[in-house]
Structure formats: C-alpha cells, structure tokens
GUFISE-518099 format. One record per residue (C-alpha): chain; x, y, z; residue in three letters. Coordinates in Angstrom, 2 decimals, always signed. Last residue first. Layout:
N
+------+---------+---------+---------+------+
! vofi !       u !       v !       w ! zaza !
+------+---------+---------+---------+------+
!    A !       X !       Y !       Z !  Ala !
...
+------+---------+---------+---------+------+
//
This chain:
320
+------+---------+---------+---------+------+
! vofi !       u !       v !       w ! zaza !
+------+---------+---------+---------+------+
!    A ! +142.40 ! +104.74 ! +105.48 !  Unk !
!    A ! +142.25 ! +101.44 ! +107.34 !  Unk !
!    A ! +143.27 ! +102.73 ! +110.78 !  Unk !
!    A ! +139.73 ! +103.59 ! +111.83 !  Unk !
!    A ! +137.26 ! +101.98 ! +109.47 !  Unk !
!    A ! +135.33 ! +100.16 ! +112.22 !  Unk !
!    A ! +134.76 ! +103.48 ! +114.02 !  Unk !
!    A ! +132.29 ! +104.47 ! +111.32 !  Unk !
!    A ! +133.06 ! +107.94 ! +109.88 !  Unk !
!    A ! +131.65 ! +111.21 ! +111.24 !  Unk !
!    A ! +130.60 ! +114.55 ! +109.73 !  Unk !
!    A ! +129.50 ! +116.92 ! +112.49 !  Unk !
!    A ! +126.07 ! +118.53 ! +112.14 !  Unk !
!    A ! +125.98 ! +122.31 ! +111.64 !  Unk !
!    A ! +123.56 ! +121.91 ! +108.68 !  Unk !
!    A ! +121.82 ! +118.53 ! +108.62 !  Unk !
!    A ! +123.28 ! +115.28 ! +107.34 !  Unk !
!    A ! +120.66 ! +112.95 ! +105.91 !  Unk !
!    A ! +121.84 ! +109.37 ! +106.26 !  Unk !
!    A ! +124.57 ! +107.18 ! +104.77 !  Unk !
!    A ! +126.40 ! +110.12 ! +103.18 !  Unk !
!    A ! +129.16 ! +109.04 ! +100.83 !  Unk !
!    A ! +132.86 ! +109.57 ! +101.57 !  Unk !
!    A ! +135.02 ! +109.00 !  +98.53 !  Unk !
!    A ! +138.30 ! +107.14 !  +98.75 !  Unk !
!    A ! +140.61 ! +107.88 !  +95.86 !  Unk !
!    A ! +143.86 ! +105.95 !  +95.47 !  Unk !
!    A ! +145.55 ! +107.63 !  +92.56 !  Unk !
!    A ! +147.76 ! +106.43 !  +89.70 !  Unk !
!    A ! +149.13 ! +109.28 !  +87.62 !  Unk !
!    A ! +149.00 ! +108.99 !  +83.85 !  Unk !
!    A ! +146.98 ! +112.19 !  +83.51 !  Unk !
!    A ! +144.45 ! +110.81 !  +86.00 !  Unk !
!    A ! +144.36 ! +107.12 !  +86.86 !  Unk !
!    A ! +141.69 ! +106.49 !  +89.45 !  Unk !
!    A ! +140.92 ! +103.74 !  +91.92 !  Unk !
!    A ! +137.58 ! +104.33 !  +93.73 !  Unk !
!    A ! +137.29 ! +103.11 !  +97.32 !  Unk !
!    A ! +133.99 ! +103.98 !  +98.99 !  Unk !
!    A ! +134.05 ! +105.29 ! +102.56 !  Unk !
!    A ! +130.89 ! +105.64 ! +104.68 !  Unk !
!    A ! +129.27 ! +108.78 ! +106.04 !  Unk !
!    A ! +126.84 ! +109.47 ! +108.92 !  Unk !
!    A ! +128.54 ! +107.88 ! +111.92 !  Unk !
!    A ! +126.76 ! +108.26 ! +115.26 !  Unk !
!    A ! +127.18 ! +104.85 ! +116.93 !  Unk !
!    A ! +130.87 ! +103.96 ! +116.91 !  Unk !
!    A ! +132.17 ! +107.35 ! +115.85 !  Unk !
!    A ! +135.24 ! +108.38 ! +113.90 !  Unk !
!    A ! +136.67 ! +111.80 ! +113.10 !  Unk !
!    A ! +136.96 ! +113.60 ! +109.78 !  Unk !
!    A ! +140.17 ! +115.62 ! +109.45 !  Unk !
!    A ! +141.64 ! +113.73 ! +106.50 !  Unk !
!    A ! +138.53 ! +114.33 ! +104.38 !  Unk !
!    A ! +138.71 ! +118.06 ! +105.04 !  Unk !
!    A ! +141.94 ! +118.41 ! +103.01 !  Unk !
!    A ! +144.92 ! +119.75 ! +105.02 !  Unk !
!    A ! +146.14 ! +122.92 ! +103.38 !  Unk !
!    A ! +149.43 ! +122.81 ! +101.50 !  Unk !
!    A ! +147.95 ! +120.43 !  +98.97 !  Unk !
!    A ! +149.93 ! +118.23 !  +96.59 !  Unk !
!    A ! +151.78 ! +116.20 !  +99.23 !  Unk !
!    A ! +149.15 ! +113.52 !  +99.61 !  Unk !
!    A ! +150.28 ! +110.10 ! +100.73 !  Unk !
!    A ! +149.22 ! +106.57 ! +100.00 !  Unk !
!    A ! +151.54 ! +103.61 ! +100.51 !  Unk !
!    A ! +152.71 ! +100.87 !  +98.21 !  Unk !
!    A ! +155.11 !  +98.19 !  +99.42 !  Unk !
!    A ! +158.67 !  +97.93 !  +98.15 !  Unk !
!    A ! +160.21 !  +97.84 ! +101.61 !  Unk !
!    A ! +161.61 ! +101.34 ! +101.24 !  Unk !
!    A ! +158.27 ! +102.98 ! +100.36 !  Unk !
!    A ! +156.68 ! +103.19 !  +96.93 !  Unk !
!    A ! +154.19 ! +106.01 !  +96.39 !  Unk !
!    A ! +150.47 ! +106.05 !  +95.48 !  Unk !
!    A ! +149.07 ! +109.56 !  +95.51 !  Unk !
!    A ! +146.52 ! +110.41 !  +98.15 !  Unk !
!    A ! +142.81 ! +110.97 !  +98.46 !  Unk !
!    A ! +140.28 ! +111.06 ! +101.28 !  Unk !
!    A ! +137.11 ! +112.40 !  +99.76 !  Unk !
!    A ! +134.18 ! +114.79 ! +100.23 !  Unk !
!    A ! +130.43 ! +114.66 ! +100.87 !  Unk !
!    A ! +129.38 ! +112.54 !  +97.89 !  Unk !
!    A ! +125.60 ! +112.19 !  +98.10 !  Unk !
!    A ! +124.13 ! +108.75 !  +98.83 !  Unk !
!    A ! +121.64 ! +110.04 ! +101.42 !  Unk !
!    A ! +121.23 ! +113.79 ! +101.00 !  Unk !
!    A ! +123.53 ! +116.46 ! +102.47 !  Unk !
!    A ! +122.06 ! +119.60 ! +104.06 !  Unk !
!    A ! +124.30 ! +122.63 ! +104.30 !  Unk !
!    A ! +127.31 ! +123.90 ! +106.24 !  Unk !
!    A ! +128.28 ! +120.43 ! +107.47 !  Unk !
!    A ! +130.97 ! +120.26 ! +110.15 !  Unk !
!    A ! +134.45 ! +118.70 ! +110.15 !  Unk !
!    A ! +135.94 ! +118.67 ! +113.64 !  Unk !
!    A ! +139.35 ! +119.84 ! +114.83 !  Unk !
!    A ! +140.49 ! +119.21 ! +118.40 !  Unk !
!    A ! +138.20 ! +117.74 ! +121.02 !  Unk !
!    A ! +139.62 ! +119.23 ! +124.24 !  Unk !
!    A ! +138.70 ! +122.73 ! +123.25 !  Unk !
!    A ! +136.77 ! +122.68 ! +119.99 !  Unk !
!    A ! +138.07 ! +123.90 ! +116.65 !  Unk !
!    A ! +135.61 ! +123.80 ! +113.75 !  Unk !
!    A ! +136.23 ! +122.99 ! +110.14 !  Unk !
!    A ! +133.77 ! +123.80 ! +107.38 !  Unk !
!    A ! +131.92 ! +121.84 ! +104.72 !  Unk !
!    A ! +129.32 ! +122.69 ! +102.05 !  Unk !
!    A ! +131.85 ! +123.14 !  +99.30 !  Unk !
!    A ! +134.60 ! +120.61 !  +98.70 !  Unk !
!    A ! +137.41 ! +122.57 !  +97.15 !  Unk !
!    A ! +139.93 ! +119.76 !  +97.10 !  Unk !
!    A ! +141.41 ! +120.94 !  +93.78 !  Unk !
!    A ! +141.95 ! +117.47 !  +92.30 !  Unk !
!    A ! +139.13 ! +115.54 !  +93.93 !  Unk !
!    A ! +136.77 ! +118.42 !  +93.20 !  Unk !
!    A ! +137.68 ! +118.35 !  +89.50 !  Unk !
!    A ! +137.30 ! +114.58 !  +89.28 !  Unk !
!    A ! +133.94 ! +114.83 !  +91.05 !  Unk !
!    A ! +132.74 ! +117.40 !  +88.49 !  Unk !
!    A ! +134.09 ! +115.29 !  +85.62 !  Unk !
!    A ! +131.89 ! +112.34 !  +86.64 !  Unk !
!    A ! +133.61 ! +109.16 !  +85.49 !  Unk !
!    A ! +134.84 ! +108.82 !  +89.08 !  Unk !
!    A ! +131.37 ! +107.86 !  +90.22 !  Unk !
!    A ! +131.16 ! +105.03 !  +87.71 !  Unk !
!    A ! +130.31 ! +101.96 !  +89.77 !  Unk !
!    A ! +128.05 ! +103.77 !  +92.23 !  Unk !
!    A ! +125.64 ! +104.67 !  +89.46 !  Unk !
!    A ! +124.36 ! +108.24 !  +89.37 !  Unk !
!    A ! +121.07 ! +109.74 !  +90.57 !  Unk !
!    A ! +121.81 ! +111.61 !  +93.78 !  Unk !
!    A ! +118.75 ! +113.61 !  +94.92 !  Unk !
!    A ! +117.51 ! +117.10 !  +93.99 !  Unk !
!    A ! +113.98 ! +117.93 !  +95.06 !  Unk !
!    A ! +114.91 ! +120.87 !  +97.29 !  Unk !
!    A ! +117.30 ! +122.28 !  +94.68 !  Unk !
!    A ! +114.74 ! +122.10 !  +91.88 !  Unk !
!    A ! +112.17 ! +123.74 !  +94.16 !  Unk !
!    A ! +114.62 ! +126.53 !  +94.96 !  Unk !
!    A ! +115.19 ! +127.23 !  +91.27 !  Unk !
!    A ! +111.48 ! +127.33 !  +90.39 !  Unk !
!    A ! +111.35 ! +127.60 !  +86.60 !  Unk !
!    A ! +108.57 ! +130.02 !  +85.70 !  Unk !
!    A ! +111.12 ! +132.47 !  +84.29 !  Unk !
!    A ! +111.61 ! +130.56 !  +81.05 !  Unk !
!    A ! +114.33 ! +127.99 !  +80.42 !  Unk !
!    A ! +117.02 ! +129.19 !  +78.03 !  Unk !
!    A ! +119.30 ! +126.24 !  +78.70 !  Unk !
!    A ! +122.23 ! +128.53 !  +79.44 !  Unk !
!    A ! +120.11 ! +130.54 !  +81.88 !  Unk !
!    A ! +118.90 ! +127.44 !  +83.70 !  Unk !
!    A ! +122.46 ! +126.10 !  +83.96 !  Unk !
!    A ! +123.72 ! +129.42 !  +85.35 !  Unk !
!    A ! +120.88 ! +129.45 !  +87.89 !  Unk !
!    A ! +121.88 ! +125.95 !  +88.95 !  Unk !
!    A ! +125.53 ! +126.87 !  +89.43 !  Unk !
!    A ! +124.63 ! +129.95 !  +91.48 !  Unk !
!    A ! +122.18 ! +128.05 !  +93.67 !  Unk !
!    A ! +124.87 ! +125.47 !  +94.35 !  Unk !
!    A ! +124.54 ! +122.07 !  +92.75 !  Unk !
!    A ! +123.86 ! +118.98 !  +94.86 !  Unk !
!    A ! +126.71 ! +116.54 !  +94.36 !  Unk !
!    A ! +126.62 ! +113.08 !  +92.81 !  Unk !
!    A ! +124.50 ! +113.25 !  +89.65 !  Unk !
!    A ! +124.77 ! +116.98 !  +88.85 !  Unk !
!    A ! +124.13 ! +117.18 !  +85.11 !  Unk !
!    A ! +121.83 ! +114.15 !  +85.07 !  Unk !
!    A ! +120.07 ! +115.41 !  +88.20 !  Unk !
!    A ! +119.44 ! +118.78 !  +86.54 !  Unk !
!    A ! +117.94 ! +117.02 !  +83.50 !  Unk !
!    A ! +115.62 ! +114.95 !  +85.70 !  Unk !
!    A ! +114.37 ! +118.08 !  +87.44 !  Unk !
!    A ! +113.83 ! +119.78 !  +84.09 !  Unk !
!    A ! +111.67 ! +116.91 !  +82.88 !  Unk !
!    A ! +109.69 ! +117.01 !  +86.15 !  Unk !
!    A ! +109.16 ! +120.76 !  +85.82 !  Unk !
!    A ! +107.75 ! +120.20 !  +82.33 !  Unk !
!    A ! +105.29 ! +117.59 !  +83.57 !  Unk !
!    A ! +104.23 ! +119.81 !  +86.46 !  Unk !
!    A ! +103.63 ! +122.69 !  +84.05 !  Unk !
!    A ! +101.36 ! +120.47 !  +81.91 !  Unk !
!    A !  +99.49 ! +119.21 !  +84.95 !  Unk !
!    A !  +98.93 ! +122.81 !  +86.06 !  Unk !
!    A !  +97.56 ! +123.69 !  +82.62 !  Unk !
!    A !  +95.16 ! +120.72 !  +82.65 !  Unk !
!    A !  +93.94 ! +121.71 !  +86.10 !  Unk !
!    A !  +93.50 ! +125.35 !  +85.12 !  Unk !
!    A !  +91.72 ! +124.43 !  +81.90 !  Unk !
!    A !  +89.29 ! +122.11 !  +83.65 !  Unk !
!    A !  +88.42 ! +124.86 !  +86.16 !  Unk !
!    A !  +88.14 ! +127.54 !  +83.47 !  Unk !
!    A !  +85.61 ! +125.60 !  +81.38 !  Unk !
!    A !  +86.77 ! +123.96 !  +78.17 !  Unk !
!    A !  +87.54 ! +125.05 !  +74.62 !  Unk !
!    A !  +91.25 ! +124.33 !  +74.78 !  Unk !
!    A !  +94.12 ! +125.90 !  +72.85 !  Unk !
!    A !  +92.89 ! +129.44 !  +73.52 !  Unk !
!    A !  +94.33 ! +129.33 !  +77.03 !  Unk !
!    A !  +97.90 ! +129.39 !  +75.75 !  Unk !
!    A ! +100.52 ! +126.70 !  +76.45 !  Unk !
!    A ! +103.78 ! +127.68 !  +78.20 !  Unk !
!    A ! +107.02 ! +127.95 !  +76.25 !  Unk !
!    A ! +109.08 ! +124.86 !  +75.47 !  Unk !
!    A ! +112.42 ! +124.06 !  +77.10 !  Unk !
!    A ! +111.80 ! +120.64 !  +78.66 !  Unk !
!    A ! +108.89 ! +119.75 !  +76.40 !  Unk !
!    A ! +105.26 ! +118.87 !  +77.16 !  Unk !
!    A ! +103.32 ! +118.46 !  +73.92 !  Unk !
!    A ! +100.94 ! +121.26 !  +72.77 !  Unk !
!    A !  +97.99 ! +119.96 !  +70.74 !  Unk !
!    A !  +98.34 ! +116.36 !  +71.84 !  Unk !
!    A !  +99.25 ! +117.29 !  +75.40 !  Unk !
!    A !  +96.31 ! +119.71 !  +75.59 !  Unk !
!    A !  +93.88 ! +117.00 !  +74.48 !  Unk !
!    A !  +95.18 ! +114.63 !  +77.15 !  Unk !
!    A !  +95.01 ! +117.44 !  +79.73 !  Unk !
!    A !  +91.36 ! +118.14 !  +78.88 !  Unk !
!    A !  +90.53 ! +114.44 !  +79.20 !  Unk !
!    A !  +92.21 ! +114.35 !  +82.58 !  Unk !
!    A !  +90.19 ! +117.40 !  +83.66 !  Unk !
!    A !  +86.91 ! +115.83 !  +82.53 !  Unk !
!    A !  +87.72 ! +112.56 !  +84.24 !  Unk !
!    A !  +88.45 ! +114.43 !  +87.45 !  Unk !
!    A !  +85.18 ! +116.39 !  +87.19 !  Unk !
!    A !  +83.24 ! +113.17 !  +86.55 !  Unk !
!    A !  +84.91 ! +111.46 !  +89.47 !  Unk !
!    A !  +84.10 ! +114.40 !  +91.74 !  Unk !
!    A !  +80.43 ! +114.37 !  +90.65 !  Unk !
!    A !  +80.20 ! +110.62 !  +91.08 !  Unk !
!    A !  +81.70 ! +110.95 !  +94.54 !  Unk !
!    A !  +79.35 ! +113.81 !  +95.41 !  Unk !
!    A !  +76.36 ! +111.81 !  +94.19 !  Unk !
!    A !  +77.58 ! +108.83 !  +96.18 !  Unk !
!    A !  +77.99 ! +111.07 !  +99.20 !  Unk !
!    A !  +74.33 ! +112.15 !  +98.80 !  Unk !
!    A !  +73.03 ! +108.62 !  +98.20 !  Unk !
!    A !  +73.45 ! +107.71 ! +101.84 !  Unk !
!    A !  +71.55 ! +110.79 ! +102.99 !  Unk !
!    A !  +68.77 ! +110.31 ! +100.45 !  Unk !
!    A !  +68.44 ! +106.68 ! +101.45 !  Unk !
!    A !  +68.55 ! +107.59 ! +105.10 !  Unk !
!    A !  +65.88 ! +110.26 ! +104.53 !  Unk !
!    A !  +63.76 ! +107.80 ! +102.58 !  Unk !
!    A !  +64.23 ! +105.16 ! +105.24 !  Unk !
!    A !  +63.27 ! +107.65 ! +107.90 !  Unk !
!    A !  +60.18 ! +108.57 ! +105.92 !  Unk !
!    A !  +59.32 ! +104.89 ! +105.48 !  Unk !
!    A !  +59.85 ! +104.32 ! +109.18 !  Unk !
!    A !  +57.44 ! +107.14 ! +109.98 !  Unk !
!    A !  +54.86 ! +105.72 ! +107.57 !  Unk !
!    A !  +55.28 ! +102.35 ! +109.22 !  Unk !
!    A !  +54.76 ! +103.87 ! +112.65 !  Unk !
!    A !  +51.50 ! +105.46 ! +111.49 !  Unk !
!    A !  +50.40 ! +102.20 ! +109.98 !  Unk !
!    A !  +51.36 ! +100.30 ! +113.12 !  Unk !
!    A !  +49.41 ! +102.78 ! +115.28 !  Unk !
!    A !  +46.36 ! +102.48 ! +113.06 !  Unk !
!    A !  +46.65 !  +98.70 ! +113.08 !  Unk !
!    A !  +46.95 !  +98.70 ! +116.88 !  Unk !
!    A !  +43.79 ! +100.83 ! +117.27 !  Unk !
!    A !  +41.80 !  +98.59 ! +114.94 !  Unk !
!    A !  +42.94 !  +95.51 ! +116.87 !  Unk !
!    A !  +41.90 !  +97.07 ! +120.19 !  Unk !
!    A !  +38.44 !  +97.98 ! +118.88 !  Unk !
!    A !  +37.92 !  +94.48 ! +117.49 !  Unk !
!    A !  +39.07 !  +92.86 ! +120.76 !  Unk !
!    A !  +36.74 !  +95.07 ! +122.80 !  Unk !
!    A !  +33.78 !  +94.12 ! +120.58 !  Unk !
!    A !  +34.68 !  +90.44 ! +120.88 !  Unk !
!    A !  +34.89 !  +90.83 ! +124.68 !  Unk !
!    A !  +31.43 !  +92.42 ! +124.84 !  Unk !
!    A !  +29.95 !  +89.70 ! +122.63 !  Unk !
!    A !  +31.44 !  +87.02 ! +124.92 !  Unk !
!    A !  +29.99 !  +88.69 ! +128.00 !  Unk !
!    A !  +26.53 !  +88.69 ! +126.40 !  Unk !
!    A !  +26.86 !  +85.04 ! +125.42 !  Unk !
!    A !  +28.00 !  +84.07 ! +128.94 !  Unk !
!    A !  +25.25 !  +86.10 ! +130.57 !  Unk !
!    A !  +22.60 !  +84.51 ! +128.37 !  Unk !
!    A !  +23.85 !  +81.02 ! +129.20 !  Unk !
!    A !  +23.91 !  +81.85 ! +132.91 !  Unk !
!    A !  +26.99 !  +82.88 ! +134.94 !  Unk !
!    A !  +25.57 !  +85.79 ! +136.91 !  Unk !
!    A !  +25.56 !  +83.93 ! +140.26 !  Unk !
!    A !  +29.16 !  +82.97 ! +139.56 !  Unk !
!    A !  +30.24 !  +86.62 ! +140.11 !  Unk !
!    A !  +31.64 !  +86.55 ! +143.67 !  Unk !
!    A !  +32.87 !  +82.97 ! +143.46 !  Unk !
!    A !  +34.76 !  +83.78 ! +140.27 !  Unk !
!    A !  +36.28 !  +86.89 ! +141.83 !  Unk !
!    A !  +37.39 !  +84.91 ! +144.86 !  Unk !
!    A !  +38.83 !  +82.14 ! +142.66 !  Unk !
!    A !  +40.74 !  +84.73 ! +140.68 !  Unk !
!    A !  +40.34 !  +86.64 ! +137.42 !  Unk !
!    A !  +37.36 !  +84.56 ! +136.22 !  Unk !
!    A !  +37.55 !  +86.08 ! +132.73 !  Unk !
!    A !  +33.86 !  +85.53 ! +131.96 !  Unk !
!    A !  +32.74 !  +86.68 ! +135.41 !  Unk !
!    A !  +34.83 !  +89.84 ! +135.25 !  Unk !
!    A !  +33.53 !  +90.54 ! +131.77 !  Unk !
!    A !  +29.89 !  +89.93 ! +132.85 !  Unk !
!    A !  +30.32 !  +92.15 ! +135.92 !  Unk !
!    A !  +31.73 !  +95.04 ! +133.88 !  Unk !
!    A !  +28.85 !  +94.65 ! +131.43 !  Unk !
!    A !  +26.25 !  +94.76 ! +134.27 !  Unk !
!    A !  +27.96 !  +97.78 ! +135.79 !  Unk !
!    A !  +27.53 !  +99.76 ! +132.59 !  Unk !
!    A !  +30.64 ! +100.51 ! +130.53 !  Unk !
!    A !  +33.11 ! +103.34 ! +131.14 !  Unk !
!    A !  +35.66 ! +101.19 ! +133.03 !  Unk !
!    A !  +35.36 !  +98.34 ! +130.51 !  Unk !
!    A !  +38.65 !  +98.99 ! +128.67 !  Unk !
!    A !  +40.61 !  +99.18 ! +131.90 !  Unk !
!    A !  +39.44 !  +95.73 ! +133.01 !  Unk !
!    A !  +40.14 !  +94.36 ! +129.52 !  Unk !
!    A !  +43.70 !  +95.67 ! +129.59 !  Unk !
!    A !  +44.26 !  +94.33 ! +133.10 !  Unk !
!    A !  +43.09 !  +90.88 ! +132.04 !  Unk !
!    A !  +45.35 !  +90.87 ! +129.01 !  Unk !
!    A !  +48.38 !  +91.78 ! +131.18 !  Unk !
+------+---------+---------+---------+------+
//
C-alpha cells in the first residue's frame, strides 16, 4: 500500500525523480534490475530527500483531515450532549412544577382543610399561578370525594346502595352538588367484617322481608327456575340468603324451615354448578326478637355481571 501511495504521489514529478523513487523502493527484482544503474550515492540522497518531502506532505494532509474530523466529532458530541440534556431539562421542569403544585396544595390544606361536608375553597386563598391553583384545587376535591366514599361504605358495608338510597343519603348529609353519585356507586366495595355481618341492620331487614333487590327469576324450558342478576355484584357482597326458622321434628332433632313467606325466597331457588359457581354460603346464627334463626348468607366469590345466573358450588348440595 505504501509503495502504491508513493507511486501515485510522484506522477507529476520529473522522470528523474520518479526513477529515483522507484530505485529507492526497489518494488520488485525486475524493477530493481531496471533502475540499479541510477543507484549512486547522489541518487540515493536525492531519492531520500524526495521521499522525506512526500512523507511531510502526507502527514500534513492527514493532520488536517484529523482536525476536521475532530471538529465534526466535537459538534456531534455537543449535539448529543444537548439532546441528552434536553430530557433532563424537561424532567427537572416537570419535577419543579409537581413540587410547586404539591406545595400549593399543602398551603391550601392549612388554610382550608379538607372536610366531608365543607364547601369548596375559593381561588383567592392562594397567590399562585392558575396551573398550580387548578392542581391544588383538584387534589382538594379528590380528598373530599375520598372521605365521602368511605362514609358511604360505612353506611352500606355489605350491599351496594341503590341510586335512590344514595341520593337520599347525600341530601340528608347536605353535601353540595359537586358530589358525583354515579362515581360513588362505581367505586363502592364491601367494607365490613365477616364476623359481624348480621350486626348490620340493613341485612337484618332484608333477611326478614326477603326483598333482595338486584335479583330476578327466570323460567327456562327444561331447566326450570333460575336466579339471575339484574345488576353487577362485587366480590364479597351479600347477594341474598337462605334462611329458615329452627323447629323440632319428631325425633328431637332440629330442622330449618321457612313458613313466613308465601313467595319462595330467591335463595332457595339458586342452582348448583361444579365449575361455574359465583357465590358461597356463610352460616350466621341469629336471634331476632327472641326467635332463633339459621341464616345462611350467599356472598359473591367473583364479579357477577347483569343477566348472569347466580350459582352455588356443587359441593354444598344437600347441606343447606
């Protein structure tokens, strides 16, 4: 490669210089034999000077190219640095904005604490920009909605309230018009303890009158009567019950029967399934007005969708 470079570099030189370079390099034996007649001391020195000059010119050219390339790399590095620092600037900017909003909310909470029934805070409470105010205000409303959600769950721990019942509660509490009734219903989940379900007066009332809302019966040819859901039931929610009064039969053993309702309660119509059950029984003894009751509540084990059949595990067949 070096020989070819030097050959190319000498193409514009006089013939004598070309011959000296060829002789000095001795490309091949044939070339050496051809140019040996020029190989005197003067020729060698002259050829050496020519090569040194070529080397100096080549080195200067490479340094210029390297410098130019270095400048290009520096520009690329600068652009990459600027590019990589851009997201960091955005991140720092977003963090600063978030910190500013959180600080505004902290100040708002101190001046106007979040309460379950309080009115909304006014804009004049904070001397901040509109964006920070809006975020702080939204956080305040979210905090109040959360308190109201928890209150609704405490009042309806085992059964989702109807829209009518919830609206009545909101009205009695004097909550302002910003309360989102549908949002409260969507976010409702059971919140009671499984050990004291029958302490809930609402469940006691439903157990007595057997008016379990959210259920309907459906007649199907060849399948008989099925119990269907009219609304969505959450996991852990009381769907209905299977109740009966305790009576003594001829052999002295206790049995459970229900003669207090002319209409068959839905709990006694629920069918069994080996693989598709969605409720499970929970036995809850109850003494109401001096009367001993065997109450078996059916709790949802999975989300039950509207128009889905309510089914008990096959393993409980014959035990109720």
